[in-house]
N, C-alpha and C positions, 0 to 999 in steps of 0.2 A: 464624602458625598452621601453614603448610606446613613450616617449618623444624622446629617442634616435633614434627610428625608424623614427619618423616624421622629425627629424633634418637631418637624412641621406637622406630621401626622398626629402626634400627641396634642399639639396645640389646637388642631382642627377638632379632635375628639372632645377636648375640654370646652371649646367654644360651642360645639354642638350640644353638649350637656348643659351648659349655661342657658342656651336658647331654649332647650326643651324644658328645663326647670322654670324659666321665666314664663313660657307659654302656659304651662300647667298652673302656675300661680295666678296668672291673669284670668284663665278660664274659671278657676275656683272663685276668684274675687267677683267676676261677673255673675256667676251662678248665685253667690251669696247676696249680691246686690239685687238681683232679680227676685229672690225669695223675700228679701226684706221689704222691697217696694211693693210686692204683691200682697203681703200679709194684711195690711189695713183694708185693702179692697175686698179680700176674701172674708175678713171678719164682718165688714158691712154687708156683704152679700148674704152671709150666713144669718146675721141678725134680721135682715129683711125677709129671708125665707121663713124663719121662725115666727116673726111678727105676722106675716101673711097667713101662714098655716094654722097657728095656734093662738093668735090674738096677742094681747098684752103679756100673757103668761109665757109666751114664746121666748121672750128675752131671758127669763129665768131657766127655761128648759134648755136653752143653748149652752148654759154653763155645765149641765150635767151629762152631756153626751155629744157625740159627733153628729154632724148634719146628715151623714149617710144613713145612720141607724134610725134617726127620727124620721127621715124622709121615707125610708122603707116601711116604717111602722105606719105612717100616714097613708101610704099607698095601699097597704094591706087592710087598714081599717076602713078605707073608703071603697075598697073593692067589693064586688058582690059575689066573687068567685071563691068557693071554699078551698080550692086547690092553692090559691095564693096564701091563705092563712096556714094551711098545712105545711107548705114549703117554707114559710117564714119560721114556723115553730121548729121544724127540723133543723134549719140552719142555726137557729139560736141554741138548740140543744147540742149540736155538733161543736159549736164554738165553746160552749160551757165545758164540754167534755175535754176539749183540747186544753183549755186553761187549767182544768183540774189535774190533768196528767202532767202539765208543765210544773205546777205547784208541787205535786207529789215528788217529781224528780228533783226539784230544787231542794225540798226538805230532806230527801234521802242523801243528796250530795252534802248538804250542810251537816247532817248528823254523822256522816262518814268522816268528816274532818274533825 
């Protein structure tokens, strides 16, 4: 009787594992499907933004940077407040410093090998 109970328990655990794995796979597939279906709309939205803000050259600008960076730049350039420009400059300098440190660490790691 105890052996029967253990066998049933193992089968239930195996069934639960299969259900869990299947649920995860379906969730991942739906997430991927959502990202794939949204991509063309996001691209069109981004092109429309660049066209509206920068004119015909905006299409080419969209190739060389993310919308967030160019949008922030447009806001800073159209702002009359000097504090916005100073904050933008500080954030760009901080980001450049972070990238420089990461590259240096990567070079040190590469040379160590």
